VEXFILO-142034 format. One record per residue (C-alpha): residue in three letters; z, y, x. Coordinates in Angstrom, 3 decimals, always signed. Layout:
BEGIN
node aa ALA; pz Z; py Y; px X
...
//
This chain:
BEGIN
node aa MET; pz -160.308; py -5.563; px +76.644
node aa SER; pz -156.539; py -5.701; px +76.241
node aa LEU; pz -153.942; py -8.111; px +74.801
node aa ASN; pz -151.033; py -6.538; px +72.995
node aa VAL; pz -148.042; py -8.166; px +71.315
node aa GLY; pz -147.110; py -6.401; px +68.067
node aa LEU; pz -143.421; py -7.035; px +67.351
node aa ASP; pz -142.216; py -6.501; px +63.784
node aa ILE; pz -138.443; py -6.805; px +63.322
node aa GLY; pz -137.827; py -7.308; px +59.595
node aa THR; pz -134.768; py -8.032; px +57.548
node aa THR; pz -135.484; py -11.728; px +56.898
node aa ALA; pz -137.599; py -12.547; px +59.954
node aa VAL; pz -138.844; py -11.336; px +63.283
node aa ARG; pz -142.652; py -11.567; px +63.661
node aa ALA; pz -145.153; py -11.130; px +66.440
node aa ALA; pz -148.955; py -10.922; px +66.571
node aa LEU; pz -150.932; py -11.277; px +69.789
node aa VAL; pz -154.005; py -9.100; px +69.282
node aa GLU; pz -157.003; py -8.839; px +71.537
node aa THR; pz -158.863; py -5.561; px +71.349
node aa ARG; pz -162.411; py -5.310; px +72.669
node aa LYS; pz -165.795; py -3.998; px +71.644
node aa GLY; pz -166.438; py -5.013; px +68.120
node aa LYS; pz -163.767; py -6.603; px +65.942
node aa PRO; pz -160.210; py -7.195; px +67.258
node aa SER; pz -159.038; py -10.788; px +67.322
node aa LEU; pz -155.715; py -12.292; px +66.277
node aa LYS; pz -154.893; py -14.808; px +68.991
node aa ARG; pz -151.388; py -15.810; px +67.989
node aa PHE; pz -148.963; py -15.201; px +65.138
node aa GLY; pz -145.415; py -16.413; px +64.902
node aa GLN; pz -142.265; py -15.711; px +62.954
node aa VAL; pz -138.652; py -16.784; px +63.139
node aa ALA; pz -136.324; py -16.492; px +60.156
node aa LEU; pz -133.186; py -14.392; px +60.517
node aa PRO; pz -129.873; py -15.100; px +58.774
node aa PRO; pz -128.581; py -12.436; px +56.383
node aa GLY; pz -126.815; py -9.582; px +58.168
node aa THR; pz -128.830; py -9.772; px +61.426
node aa VAL; pz -130.853; py -6.711; px +60.507
node aa VAL; pz -129.530; py -4.180; px +57.987
node aa GLY; pz -131.434; py -1.117; px +56.921
node aa GLY; pz -134.039; py -1.737; px +59.612
node aa GLU; pz -131.428; py -1.787; px +62.435
node aa VAL; pz -130.234; py -4.794; px +64.471
node aa VAL; pz -126.577; py -5.518; px +63.687
node aa ASP; pz -126.100; py -8.930; px +65.265
node aa GLU; pz -127.516; py -8.675; px +68.775
node aa THR; pz -126.688; py -12.304; px +69.708
node aa VAL; pz -128.604; py -13.788; px +66.843
node aa MET; pz -131.527; py -11.374; px +67.421
node aa LYS; pz -131.785; py -12.364; px +71.096
node aa GLU; pz -131.835; py -16.031; px +70.128
node aa ALA; pz -134.534; py -15.352; px +67.545
node aa LEU; pz -136.647; py -13.425; px +70.007
node aa SER; pz -136.387; py -16.135; px +72.626
node aa GLN; pz -137.443; py -18.758; px +70.038
node aa LEU; pz -140.321; py -16.545; px +68.851
node aa TRP; pz -141.777; py -16.119; px +72.337
node aa LYS; pz -141.379; py -19.811; px +73.098
node aa THR; pz -142.883; py -21.210; px +69.870
node aa ALA; pz -145.704; py -18.666; px +69.556
node aa LYS; pz -146.494; py -18.851; px +73.289
node aa LEU; pz -146.597; py -15.077; px +73.689
node aa PRO; pz -147.049; py -13.098; px +76.916
node aa LYS; pz -144.065; py -10.960; px +77.946
node aa LYS; pz -146.078; py -7.847; px +78.817
node aa ARG; pz -147.647; py -5.110; px +76.674
node aa VAL; pz -145.257; py -5.359; px +73.740
node aa VAL; pz -145.425; py -2.732; px +70.991
node aa VAL; pz -142.375; py -2.663; px +68.686
node aa GLY; pz -142.170; py -0.982; px +65.296
node aa LEU; pz -139.436; py +1.167; px +63.798
node aa ALA; pz -138.513; py +1.666; px +60.146
node aa ASN; pz -135.021; py +2.827; px +59.288
node aa GLN; pz -132.976; py +5.815; px +58.134
node aa ARG; pz -132.543; py +7.088; px +61.723
node aa VAL; pz -136.269; py +7.852; px +61.867
node aa ILE; pz -137.173; py +11.227; px +60.440
node aa VAL; pz -140.714; py +12.339; px +59.641
node aa ARG; pz -141.397; py +15.932; px +58.563
node aa ARG; pz -144.545; py +17.973; px +57.991
node aa ILE; pz -144.466; py +21.243; px +59.909
node aa ASP; pz -146.868; py +24.208; px +59.711
node aa LEU; pz -146.918; py +26.292; px +62.912
node aa PRO; pz -149.135; py +28.697; px +64.857
node aa TYR; pz -152.058; py +26.916; px +66.478
node aa MET; pz -151.557; py +25.775; px +70.057
node aa ASP; pz -153.145; py +23.149; px +72.295
node aa GLU; pz -151.615; py +19.680; px +72.641
node aa ASP; pz -149.919; py +20.277; px +76.011
node aa GLU; pz -148.300; py +23.488; px +74.761
node aa LEU; pz -147.147; py +21.757; px +71.591
node aa LEU; pz -145.600; py +18.893; px +73.550
node aa GLU; pz -143.643; py +21.377; px +75.694
node aa SER; pz -142.358; py +23.314; px +72.655
node aa LEU; pz -141.940; py +20.477; px +70.167
node aa ALA; pz -138.165; py +20.407; px +70.432
node aa PHE; pz -137.985; py +24.093; px +69.632
node aa GLN; pz -140.549; py +23.837; px +66.821
node aa ALA; pz -138.887; py +20.808; px +65.155
node aa GLN; pz -135.218; py +21.673; px +65.516
node aa GLU; pz -134.837; py +23.329; px +62.124
node aa TYR; pz -136.647; py +20.574; px +60.318
node aa ILE; pz -134.749; py +17.479; px +61.477
node aa PRO; pz -131.099; py +16.718; px +60.568
node aa ILE; pz -130.067; py +15.591; px +64.056
node aa PRO; pz -129.716; py +17.571; px +67.267
node aa VAL; pz -133.033; py +17.543; px +69.107
node aa GLU; pz -131.329; py +16.523; px +72.371
node aa GLU; pz -130.250; py +13.280; px +70.618
node aa ALA; pz -133.767; py +12.480; px +69.407
node aa THR; pz -137.001; py +11.095; px +70.832
node aa LEU; pz -139.714; py +13.354; px +69.503
node aa ASP; pz -143.414; py +12.893; px +68.889
node aa PHE; pz -146.035; py +14.300; px +66.541
node aa VAL; pz -149.236; py +13.467; px +64.709
node aa PRO; pz -151.759; py +16.293; px +64.213
node aa LEU; pz -152.878; py +16.722; px +60.632
node aa GLU; pz -155.161; py +19.740; px +60.214
node aa GLU; pz -155.970; py +23.266; px +61.322
node aa PHE; pz -156.246; py +26.197; px +58.952
node aa THR; pz -156.268; py +29.983; px +58.800
node aa THR; pz -153.875; py +32.133; px +56.777
node aa PRO; pz -155.145; py +34.904; px +54.502
node aa ASN; pz -154.190; py +37.272; px +57.319
node aa GLY; pz -156.488; py +35.495; px +59.738
node aa GLU; pz -153.763; py +33.734; px +61.722
node aa ALA; pz -154.834; py +30.331; px +63.193
node aa MET; pz -152.325; py +27.670; px +62.104
node aa MET; pz -151.918; py +23.931; px +62.354
node aa SER; pz -150.044; py +21.233; px +60.486
node aa ILE; pz -148.348; py +18.278; px +62.190
node aa LEU; pz -146.139; py +15.347; px +61.249
node aa ALA; pz -143.127; py +15.615; px +63.547
node aa VAL; pz -141.417; py +12.283; px +64.194
node aa ALA; pz -137.824; py +12.093; px +65.432
node aa ALA; pz -135.988; py +8.861; px +66.237
node aa GLN; pz -132.375; py +8.760; px +67.383
node aa LYS; pz -132.346; py +7.942; px +71.101
node aa THR; pz -129.363; py +5.614; px +70.987
node aa MET; pz -130.973; py +3.481; px +68.258
node aa THR; pz -134.236; py +3.262; px +70.226
node aa GLN; pz -132.480; py +2.527; px +73.507
node aa ASP; pz -130.413; py -0.262; px +71.928
node aa LEU; pz -133.547; py -1.896; px +70.533
node aa LEU; pz -135.363; py -1.709; px +73.853
node aa ARG; pz -132.323; py -3.228; px +75.605
node aa ILE; pz -132.228; py -6.161; px +73.182
node aa ILE; pz -135.931; py -6.906; px +73.546
node aa GLY; pz -135.774; py -6.505; px +77.335
node aa SER; pz -132.909; py -9.009; px +77.497
node aa VAL; pz -135.440; py -11.836; px +76.737
node aa GLY; pz -137.811; py -10.639; px +79.445
node aa ALA; pz -140.285; py -8.841; px +77.177
node aa LYS; pz -141.749; py -5.555; px +78.491
node aa VAL; pz -142.077; py -2.892; px +75.800
node aa MET; pz -144.881; py -0.468; px +76.582
node aa ALA; pz -144.705; py +1.561; px +73.320
node aa VAL; pz -142.514; py +2.156; px +70.299
node aa ASP; pz -144.425; py +2.966; px +67.097
node aa LEU; pz -143.556; py +3.467; px +63.446
node aa GLN; pz -144.188; py +0.439; px +61.261
node aa ALA; pz -145.892; py +2.740; px +58.743
node aa PHE; pz -148.390; py +3.934; px +61.356
node aa ALA; pz -149.132; py +0.331; px +62.293
node aa LEU; pz -149.722; py -0.593; px +58.643
node aa VAL; pz -152.219; py +2.284; px +58.329
node aa ARG; pz -153.985; py +1.116; px +61.492
node aa ALA; pz -154.274; py -2.410; px +60.099
node aa ALA; pz -155.299; py -1.354; px +56.584
node aa PHE; pz -157.989; py +1.213; px +57.474
node aa GLY; pz -159.310; py -0.088; px +60.780
node aa PRO; pz -160.745; py +1.956; px +63.661
node aa ASP; pz -163.338; py +3.855; px +61.585
node aa PRO; pz -161.809; py +5.043; px +58.304
node aa ASP; pz -163.818; py +7.118; px +55.901
node aa PRO; pz -162.959; py +10.750; px +56.796
node aa ASP; pz -163.782; py +11.803; px +53.284
node aa GLY; pz -161.792; py +9.046; px +51.627
node aa ASP; pz -159.402; py +9.684; px +48.753
node aa ALA; pz -155.615; py +9.785; px +49.140
node aa VAL; pz -154.084; py +6.303; px +49.059
node aa ALA; pz -150.436; py +5.362; px +48.809
node aa LEU; pz -149.455; py +2.453; px +51.057
node aa VAL; pz -146.225; py +0.906; px +49.776
node aa ASP; pz -144.582; py -1.578; px +52.164
node aa ILE; pz -141.597; py -3.279; px +50.477
node aa GLY; pz -139.293; py -4.888; px +53.002
node aa GLY; pz -135.894; py -6.472; px +52.636
node aa ASN; pz -133.784; py -3.321; px +53.018
node aa VAL; pz -136.307; py -0.500; px +53.280
node aa THR; pz -139.501; py +0.500; px +51.458
node aa GLN; pz -142.037; py +2.707; px +53.202
node aa VAL; pz -144.224; py +4.992; px +51.150
node aa THR; pz -147.086; py +6.348; px +53.232
node aa ILE; pz -149.782; py +8.638; px +51.852
node aa VAL; pz -153.058; py +8.280; px +53.773
node aa LYS; pz -156.160; py +10.441; px +53.431
node aa GLY; pz -159.251; py +9.949; px +55.576
node aa GLY; pz -157.398; py +7.254; px +57.517
node aa MET; pz -154.702; py +9.719; px +58.601
node aa VAL; pz -151.035; py +9.704; px +57.593
node aa ARG; pz -150.299; py +12.792; px +55.516
node aa PHE; pz -146.795; py +11.899; px +54.275
node aa LEU; pz -144.193; py +9.252; px +55.027
node aa ARG; pz -140.908; py +8.494; px +53.359
node aa ILE; pz -138.559; py +5.617; px +54.163
node aa LEU; pz -136.557; py +4.536; px +51.162
node aa PRO; pz -133.211; py +2.711; px +51.691
node aa MET; pz -134.023; py -0.032; px +49.180
node aa GLY; pz -136.057; py -3.194; px +49.118
node aa GLY; pz -136.308; py -6.829; px +48.127
node aa ASP; pz -132.683; py -7.681; px +48.983
node aa ASP; pz -131.476; py -5.225; px +46.377
node aa PHE; pz -133.064; py -7.344; px +43.658
node aa SER; pz -131.198; py -10.422; px +44.882
node aa ASN; pz -127.912; py -8.598; px +45.248
node aa VAL; pz -127.915; py -7.000; px +41.764
node aa LEU; pz -128.865; py -10.338; px +40.248
node aa ALA; pz -126.015; py -12.144; px +42.067
node aa THR; pz -123.495; py -9.475; px +41.016
node aa ASP; pz -124.538; py -9.143; px +37.381
node aa LEU; pz -124.928; py -12.868; px +36.722
node aa GLY; pz -122.064; py -14.079; px +38.950
node aa VAL; pz -124.254; py -16.438; px +40.967
node aa SER; pz -124.568; py -17.023; px +44.699
node aa THR; pz -127.080; py -15.100; px +46.776
node aa GLU; pz -129.062; py -18.304; px +47.287
node aa GLN; pz -129.207; py -18.933; px +43.537
node aa ALA; pz -130.154; py -15.327; px +42.888
node aa GLU; pz -132.968; py -15.562; px +45.404
node aa GLN; pz -134.398; py -18.677; px +43.727
node aa LEU; pz -134.032; py -17.151; px +40.271
node aa LYS; pz -135.669; py -13.931; px +41.406
node aa ARG; pz -138.709; py -15.753; px +42.749
node aa ARG; pz -139.043; py -17.823; px +39.553
node aa VAL; pz -138.750; py -15.192; px +36.817
node aa GLY; pz -139.824; py -11.948; px +38.472
node aa VAL; pz -139.952; py -8.627; px +36.608
node aa ALA; pz -141.538; py -7.761; px +33.286
node aa ILE; pz -145.061; py -6.383; px +33.548
node aa ASP; pz -144.333; py -4.203; px +30.513
node aa GLY; pz -141.210; py -3.459; px +28.529
node aa ASP; pz -137.655; py -4.084; px +29.641
node aa GLY; pz -137.843; py -7.873; px +29.951
node aa SER; pz -134.901; py -8.474; px +27.671
node aa SER; pz -134.481; py -11.076; px +24.914
node aa ASP; pz -132.549; py -11.359; px +21.631
node aa ASP; pz -131.364; py -14.792; px +22.709
node aa PRO; pz -128.016; py -14.410; px +24.558
node aa GLU; pz -128.467; py -17.915; px +26.014
node aa ASP; pz -131.778; py -17.129; px +27.618
node aa THR; pz -130.721; py -16.876; px +31.296
node aa ASP; pz -134.230; py -16.251; px +32.495
node aa ALA; pz -134.662; py -13.291; px +30.162
node aa ALA; pz -131.321; py -11.847; px +31.307
node aa ALA; pz -132.345; py -12.173; px +34.889
node aa ARG; pz -135.769; py -10.644; px +34.154
node aa ALA; pz -134.136; py -7.639; px +32.482
node aa ILE; pz -131.823; py -7.053; px +35.474
node aa LEU; pz -134.718; py -7.338; px +37.920
node aa THR; pz -136.826; py -5.017; px +35.762
node aa ARG; pz -134.127; py -2.342; px +35.794
node aa GLN; pz -134.010; py -2.590; px +39.584
node aa ALA; pz -137.807; py -2.430; px +39.728
node aa ASN; pz -137.754; py +0.721; px +37.671
node aa GLN; pz -135.430; py +2.417; px +40.224
node aa LEU; pz -137.819; py +1.519; px +43.035
node aa ILE; pz -140.819; py +2.694; px +41.021
node aa ASP; pz -139.103; py +6.000; px +40.261
node aa GLU; pz -138.575; py +6.582; px +44.001
node aa VAL; pz -142.223; py +5.758; px +44.745
node aa ARG; pz -143.343; py +8.054; px +41.961
node aa GLY; pz -141.126; py +10.826; px +43.340
node aa SER; pz -142.698; py +10.433; px +46.769
node aa ILE; pz -146.201; py +10.601; px +45.402
node aa ASP; pz -145.377; py +13.619; px +43.220
node aa TYR; pz -143.814; py +15.430; px +46.149
node aa TYR; pz -146.855; py +14.822; px +48.285
node aa SER; pz -149.159; py +16.082; px +45.541
node aa SER; pz -147.053; py +19.215; px +45.109
node aa GLN; pz -147.313; py +19.945; px +48.828
node aa ALA; pz -151.082; py +19.152; px +49.035
node aa ASN; pz -152.433; py +21.518; px +46.379
node aa ASP; pz -152.021; py +18.937; px +43.622
node aa GLU; pz -154.183; py +16.403; px +45.454
node aa GLU; pz -154.382; py +13.212; px +43.449
node aa VAL; pz -153.453; py +9.797; px +44.821
node aa THR; pz -156.128; py +7.415; px +43.559
node aa ARG; pz -154.758; py +3.938; px +44.347
node aa LEU; pz -151.867; py +1.904; px +45.689
node aa ALA; pz -152.078; py -0.587; px +48.542
node aa ILE; pz -149.144; py -3.001; px +48.654
node aa ALA; pz -147.639; py -4.985; px +51.563
node aa GLY; pz -144.331; py -6.450; px +52.651
node aa ASN; pz -142.207; py -9.483; px +51.915
node aa GLY; pz -140.575; py -7.757; px +48.919
node aa ALA; pz -143.986; py -7.397; px +47.274
node aa ARG; pz -143.994; py -11.169; px +46.655
node aa LEU; pz -141.613; py -10.693; px +43.723
node aa PRO; pz -143.641; py -11.869; px +40.684
node aa HIS; pz -145.195; py -9.032; px +38.663
node aa LEU; pz -143.597; py -6.232; px +40.686
node aa ALA; pz -146.895; py -4.952; px +42.027
node aa ASN; pz -148.502; py -5.108; px +38.585
node aa ARG; pz -145.603; py -3.157; px +37.050
node aa LEU; pz -145.803; py -0.614; px +39.823
node aa GLY; pz -149.530; py -0.068; px +39.195
node aa ARG; pz -149.214; py +0.032; px +35.419
node aa THR; pz -146.230; py +2.362; px +35.403
node aa LEU; pz -147.898; py +4.821; px +37.797
node aa ALA; pz -151.321; py +4.358; px +36.194
node aa LEU; pz -152.909; py +3.606; px +39.570
node aa ARG; pz -155.332; py +0.921; px +40.730
node aa ILE; pz -153.401; py -1.535; px +42.877
node aa GLU; pz -154.516; py -3.875; px +45.685
node aa PRO; pz -152.934; py -5.847; px +48.510
node aa VAL; pz -153.367; py -4.877; px +52.146
node aa LYS; pz -155.617; py -7.681; px +53.385
node aa MET; pz -156.019; py -8.788; px +56.968
node aa LEU; pz -157.609; py -12.217; px +56.644
node aa ASP; pz -160.896; py -11.539; px +54.845
node aa GLY; pz -162.838; py -11.724; px +58.143
node aa GLU; pz -164.366; py -8.263; px +57.868
node aa ASP; pz -162.105; py -6.361; px +60.255
node aa LEU; pz -160.245; py -9.115; px +62.141
node aa ASP; pz -161.349; py -12.307; px +63.859
node aa ILE; pz -158.891; py -15.194; px +63.618
node aa SER; pz -158.683; py -17.402; px +66.725
node aa LYS; pz -158.616; py -21.135; px +66.180
node aa ARG; pz -155.594; py -21.163; px +68.467
node aa VAL; pz -153.618; py -18.724; px +66.355
node aa GLY; pz -150.899; py -21.301; px +65.859
node aa LEU; pz -150.824; py -21.475; px +62.033
node aa SER; pz -152.797; py -23.404; px +59.439
node aa GLU; pz -154.998; py -21.566; px +56.931
node aa THR; pz -152.316; py -22.068; px +54.274
node aa GLU; pz -149.603; py -20.702; px +56.528
node aa LEU; pz -151.687; py -17.663; px +57.399
node aa GLN; pz -152.432; py -16.922; px +53.739
node aa THR; pz -148.703; py -17.238; px +52.956
node aa ALA; pz -147.998; py -14.786; px +55.790
node aa GLN; pz -150.578; py -12.252; px +54.531
node aa PRO; pz -148.084; py -9.792; px +52.949
node aa VAL; pz -146.164; py -9.472; px +56.257
node aa LEU; pz -149.066; py -9.834; px +58.693
node aa PRO; pz -150.479; py -6.280; px +58.650
node aa VAL; pz -147.563; py -4.514; px +60.369
node aa ALA; pz -147.440; py -6.953; px +63.317
node aa VAL; pz -151.227; py -6.820; px +63.676
node aa GLY; pz -151.250; py -3.046; px +63.376
node aa LEU; pz -148.668; py -2.769; px +66.146
node aa GLY; pz -150.885; py -5.035; px +68.266
node aa LEU; pz -153.758; py -2.640; px +67.636
node aa TRP; pz -151.856; py +0.248; px +69.221
node aa SER; pz -153.780; py +2.084; px +71.871
node aa GLU; pz -152.948; py +4.847; px +74.384
node aa ALA; pz -156.070; py +6.741; px +73.192
//
């Protein structure tokens, strides 16, 4: 049995889940979140350290979290994930040579990066050469070190740094995924970044971090309509995007229709990027078809966005659920009411998935 704290640093809030892992189902013991003012986190990176430290201190106090065994997630443009095919070697040999193997695939010097990998598959070339495919992960050391320093300043002890996308997969598919399952696209829409992760058989096959998210909808609405960010946020939540069509109206006085058309254009840009990611994966995986979309993230709350995404891409769509009781027990002392937990459902999986991290 172990107790891990999964720490998810988002654009609009910092969240933590205390997860107990044991034989049988894991259990969510605590969940807490503290809102962040705009500008604290930009593009997945902490910009205002003072505000972040205050938020972390408040989070640990209000959620009554232990300071040990913290797993923090990363998702920003200074994290690079690339698929690499290379001659087969055992894990120890690969770890020793990873910097050499990855240097031509990542756009930063390997000495400035923290490197890791995820094994994908083994195969044999037509010439009989044993090969393997991996996902190489590179994160800039300075970015990671700064994040660890900020978290450590409140007394929390980080035992692991993980990718938010990997945590989401862990939460969505559980410990025993179907090894023969179809390819699924997990789309996590955050404030500043959207993560598109293709998963097959419970394993990550492709990951792309897009520099766009829910805040872009508010910003374009504020700019085009000449309203404040707060007004744009309220308007965005009220009108949403058009499920079909462009959302426009012939009535020039129809403010809601004007806002819906603006939001729909922004949605189309995001959908095009998601489509491009899925198409790229299929082209690299012998035209393997993605069969469905699983949606998470605070940005996915935008009315009708998920439906438009599914309809445009002609894919079945579903939310990533953590509170149905099948894969996760919810402690009575979790710290939130049932209504609050249901409201948190779109943002809960990443924090829980980080808490499910294991050395194995």
